[in-house]
N, C-alpha and C positions, 0 to 999 in steps of 0.2 A: 672545563673546571668543575670540580665536584660540588655537591650540595653544601658541605660544611664551609668551604672557602667562600662560596657566593654569599651564603647567609651571614657568615662572619663579617664580610666586607660591608654588607648593608647594616648590620648591627652597629658597626663602628660609626656609621653615618648618622645614627640617631642621636640627637642631643638630649632627649629626655630619657630618664632611666625607666626600665621595666620594674614593676613592683608585684610581688607575689605574697599573698597572705594565706598561710596554711593554718586553718582553724580546726582543732580537734574537739571531740566531745567527751565530757566527763573525765578529764585527765588531771590527776593530782600533781602537786608540786614535786613530789618524790617518786613519780611513776616512771621516770626515765632512768637509764643506766648512766646518764650524764649528770654530774653534780649541778645543782641549781644555785649553790653558793659554794664557791671554792674554799671557803673557810670552814665549812661544815661537812664532815665526812658522812653524816647521815642524811644529807640532802639529795640522795639518789636512792634508787630501789635496791633492795637486797636480794632480788630474784629476777626481775625483768631484764631483757636485753634489747637495747635500741641503738645499734651501732651507727645508723645513719644520723641520728640526733646527736650522738657523741661527736661525730665528725663535724656536723654543723656547728656545734658549740665550740669546737677547737678552731674552726675557721672564722668564727664571728664573735658576737658579744652576747653574754647571758645577762639577764636582769634578775638579780636575786629577789627583788620585790616587784614582780610583774603581776598585775591584778586583772582578773576578769571583771567586767562591769557588774555582774550579778551572780549569785550562786546557783542559778538555773539558766537553761539555754536560751529561751525566747527573749527575755529582756536583754541578755548579753548581746545577742545578735542584732537586735534593734539599735542598741547603744553604739556598737561598732560602726554601723552604716551611717550614723549621723553625728558622731562625735559628741554625744550628750549622755549624761547619767540616766540610768533607768528611772531614778527617782523623779527627775524632771519630766521624762517622757510619759510616765504613768503606765498603768496596766490595761484595764478595760477601756480606758479612754484613748489609748494609743491609736486604735483603729480609726476613730474619727479625726483625731488631730493630724495624722500623717497620711490620710487618704490623698489620692492624686490631686483632687481639686482644691483641697484646703491646705495642703502642705506648704510651708514657707521656708523650710530649711533644706539645703542641698545635701545629697548623698555622696558617697565616695566617688562613684563613676561620674556624677554630674560635676563635682569639683574638678576632677582631673580633666574632663573634657572642656571645661571652661578655661583651663590653662592652655590646653593644646587639643583641638578637636580631632587630631589624628590618633589620640589614645583609644585603643581597642580594649574593651572590658568584658570580662566573663566571670560568671559565678557557677561553679559546679558543685553538686552535693547538697547537703542539708541547708535549707533556707529557713523555714520554721519561724517566720515572723508572726504567724497566726493572726493576721489582720486583713486578709484578702488583698494584700499588696504583693505583687510579683516582682522578681528581679528586673524584668523589662521596664516596669513602671518607675524604677529607680535609676534607669539609664544603662543597665547591662545589655550589651549587644548579643551575648550568648548566655544561655543558662539551662538548667534542668527544670526550671519552673518553680512553682510554689510547693516545694517538697518538705517532708517532715520525717520523723523517725522511721515510719513504716516503709518508706522508700528505700531505706538501707538494709532492711531485714529480709532474711531468707524466707521466714514465715512470720505471720502476725501472731506472736505469742504473748498472751496476757496473763494467763492463770499461774504459770510456774516458771516465769522467765529467769528467776534468780537461781534456779537449780538445773536448768537444761543447757545443753551445749549443742552446737551444730558444726560438724566437721565438713567443710565445703570448700570449693574453689571460689575465688573472688569474694572472700568474706567481707561483709559490710561494704561491698561495692568498691573496695580499694583499687582493684585493677582497672575497673571501668573509669573511675574518676581520674586515675593517673593517665590512662590512654587518651581521654578527651582533653586533659590539660596539656599533654605534650603535643598533640595535634594542633591545639589552639596556638601554643607558643610558636610552633614551626610555621604556621600560616602567617602570623604577624611578623615574624622575622623575615620571611620571604617577601612580604609586602612592604617592609621597611617601617612598620608602625610600632611605636612604643605601646606597651600594654600593661593593664592591671588585671591580675588573675587571682580570684579567691577560690581556694579549694577547701570546702567545708566538709570534712569527713564525718561520716556517720559513726565511725569507731571513736571512742571505745564504749559507747552507750550500749546497754543490753538491747537485744539478745547477745549472748556470747557466741561469736562466730570466728572460726579459725581454720586453717588448713590442717589436715590430719597429721602430716609430718611435723608441723610446728607444735601442735598439741602434744604429740608424743615426746618431742624434745623437752618440754617443760614437765611432763609427767615424770620423766627420768631424772630431772635436775633436782638437787636438794632444795627444799623450800626455805624461804627466808622467814625471819621472825615477824616481819610486817607484811610482806607480800608472799602469797602461797597458793594462788589460784591458777592452775595451769591453763585453763581455757582463756581467762582474761590476759594472762601473760602471752599466750599465743596470739591473741587478737592484737595486742599492742606491737608485738614483733612483726606481724604481717603488715600492720599500718606503717611501721617504721621502714620496712622494705619498700613499700610503695612510695613513700616520701623520698627515699634514696634514689629511686628511678627518676623522679622529677628533678632532683638536684643534679643527677648525672646528665640529664637532657640539657641543662644550662651549658655544660661543657661541650657537649656534642654540637650544640647550635652556636657555639662561640659567643655567648652573651653573658657569661658569668661576671665579667668585669663591668657590666652595665646593668646589673639586676640586683635588686634588694629582695631578700626573702625574710619574711617575718613568720614566726611560729609561736602559737599560743593555744590555750584551751578556752572553751566558753565558760567553764566553771571547774571546780575541783572534783575529784573522784568521790564516789559514795564512801561513807565512813567505814562500812563493813559490807561484806557479801554473805548473806543478804543484808540489806539495811536494817537499822534498829529504830524503834519508835522514840527512844529517849536520847536522841542524837544531841540534844542541847545540854545534857548532863556534863559535869566536870569529867575530864579524862581519867581521873583516878578511880572513877566508879567502875570502869571496864577492866576486865581481866587481861585483855589483849590490846596492844597498841592499835590505834586507828590507822587506816590505810594511808593517810596523808601525814602520819607521824614523821618528824617531830611537831608538825602543826596540829592544831585542834580542829575537830569537826570535819565536815566534808560538804558535798553538794547539799543544797537546801538551807545552809546556814551562813551567817556572815562572820563566823570565826574564820581564821586564816586558811584552814583547810578547805573551806568552801569557795574562797575567792582568790587566794594566792596560787598562781599556776605557772607551769613552765613557760618561759618567755625568752626567745632567742632570735637574734637578727644577724644575718650575714649580708655582705655586699661591699661595694667599692668604698675604700677609705676607712673600713672598720678593722681595728687591730685584731688579728687572730687570737683566740683564746682569752679575750678580755672580759671584764665583768663590770657592770654598773650596779651600784647599790641605791641609785635614785629610784624612788617609787614611780612606776608608770602604770597606766590602766588602758583597757581596750578603747576607751573614748579618746585617748591620745593618738590613736592610729591615723584617723582622718587628717588632723592637722599636720602630722608628721609626713604622710604621703604628699600632702599639698606642698610642703616646703621642699621635699626632695624633688618634686616635679618642677620646681621653680615658681610656685605661686605664692601669693601673700596669705598668711594664715589669718583666719577670721577669729579675732580675740573674743568674740561674744559666745563662742562655744565653751562647753565645760572643759574640753580637752585642750592640751597644748602640745606643740611640736617638740619631740625630743631628738630631732635630726642632729643638732649640735653635739649631743652626747655620743652619737655614733662615731663621729670623727675626732672626738676629744678624749678618747680612752674611757668613756663612760662618766666623765666628770662634767659638772656644770649645773645650771639651774634651768628649769622648764617654765616658760611663761604661760600661766593659765589665768583665767578670769579671777581665781582666788587660789590660795595655796592649800586648800583642804580637799580631801577625797570624801565623797558622799555615796553611801550604798543604802539600798532598801530591799527588803524581802517582802514581796506582795504575797501574803498567805493569810487566810482567814483564821487559822488556828494559832499560829505563833508569828504574827507580823513583827518585824523588828528593823531598826535602822542603825546605821553606823556612820561615824565621822572619824577620819584619820588625818592627823596633822603631825608631820614629822614622824617620830617614833611612837606617838601616843594614839591610841584608838579607843573610842567610846562606843558602846553598843547599848541601845535602848529598846527594851521589849515592851511593846505597847499594851498588851492585855494584862500582863502581870505587874507592870510598872517597874520592873527590875532594871537597874542601870549598872553596867560594868565598865571598868577602865583598865587598860593594859599598856605596859611599856614594851613594845615589840622588840626593841633593841636588846633588852635584858630577858625578855620572856616571850619568845616567838610562839611558844606553845599555849599562851594565854591561860596559865594556871593560877596566876597570882593577881587577884582583883584588887586594884588600887583605889576603887571608888571612895571608900571611907577615909583612907589615909592621905589621899591627894584630892580632897573635896573641892578645893578652889579651882584646880585645873579642870576637874570633872564638870563643875558648874559652867565654866567658860565654854567648854566643848559642847555641852548640852545646849547652851544658848545659841551657839553658832549653828548647830544642827537644826534647831527649831526655826531660826531665822531663815535658813536656806529653804526649808520645807514650805514656810509661809510664802516665800518669794517665788519659788518655781512650781509648786504644786499645792496651791491653797486649799483645794478640795480635800486632799489627803491630810493636810494640817488641820482642817476643820473636823475631819473624821476622828482625829485623836484629840480634839479640843485644845490644840496648841495655841497659846496666846489668849485663852479665855479664862 
C-alpha cells in the first residue's frame, strides 16, 4: 500500500480537525489578485498576481472586514497567540505580564492540547514577540525559535532598504518554511495526530527579495495605477507560490477534508514605497492613491489601510466562494480554533469564535465579551486609539487631542469625518473607549489622564 493511501486512512481516523494559520507580513487588503469584497471591483490589486490565493478564496470564505489586531507586527502576533487585544496586553509591560512564571492566560497550543493532548503543534517563521518568550514556552512542540525580521532577510540591510532589491533563490525563506511545514504535516499524519501549524512568513516585509525570473515577469508587465513595484510584486508572487505548495500537500496527504486553513496578515501594507512621514494626512493631500486604496493609510496607523487585511478561510463545511461581511479580528482566532477542535470557548477573552459563520454562509453573530473592537497604536510620536462598533469607527489621537468619526459602510476610505455632525454618537463611542482603557489597561489610561 502506498504512502498516500496509508496516510489518508489514518487521517480519516482522526476525530479532531487539523488547523493551519498562514500569517503574512505587511500585506494590504488590496494586495492580492483575489477580490477581498466581491461587491467592490477595486478590492484587489491592479498589478500583483496571486493565483494560489485566488484559488483558496474560490474554495473557501473571504471576510470583507477581517482585521489585524494592530497596525504593526509585534502586538498583532502577541494578540493572536492569546486571543486578547493589544490594548489589553500593553506594550513595554507585556514582557513582565506574559513571562512564563507570571502568565495566567493560555496560548493557542496550550488551549488545543487541553482539549486533546495528542494535538501536535508547530510554529515556523517569524515569531517576533520581542519579550524573551519562545514558542516552546507557549507550548509549541516544534519551531524556529525566537525569530525576527533579520532571520528572513538575505542581508541585514538598514540604510537603503526601500530602494534595493535582491534577486535570489528561496526569497524571504519561503521555500524553507514550506518544506519544514510539509514535513511536519506528513509526520503527524503518519502518526495519526491532529495538528496545529502556524506558518508565519517573513514576506512581504522589506527587504525586497524575489527570484530573478519573477522579477523580470513584473518588469515586463504593465504597471497599475495603485501597485507598480516589480520587486514587491515578485516577492508576493513567490510567497503565493509557496502557499500553493502547502495547500497542494493537503491533497497529496489526503487531509483536505479534515483541515481548516486560515490566511491573514499581521497588518496592512506600507502606504507608499518608500513610506512617507505625513501618513496621517487626509488622502486628498497625496497626488497618487495609497497602496491600500480604496482604504486610507497603511502600516503604523489605525486607519483601515493599517488594520483591515486579507482574511480567508477554507475547510470542511465552508461554502466555496462565499463571503462574510461580519467583522472579525486576529484575537478571534484562538476562540475559533478552540470551538473547531471541540472545546468550550472562554468567554473572558476579548475574542469570540466565528466557527458558526464558517458553516452558515458567513451569516450570524459572534459572541464576544462585548460587541466593540478596540485598537491602540503604541507610539511616542503619534499614539492613537480606535473603537469600532458596527459600521462606525472613532479614532482618538492623544497628543493632538483630535477625534475623528467615520461610517465605514458609506465611507470605507475614511474621507468624511462625522465627529462634529454626529457628536452624540461620537461622545458615546469616546466614553466606551475610555471605559475599556480604564478597565483593561489603567496605566495607559492614567498616562493620557482619562477619567481625571
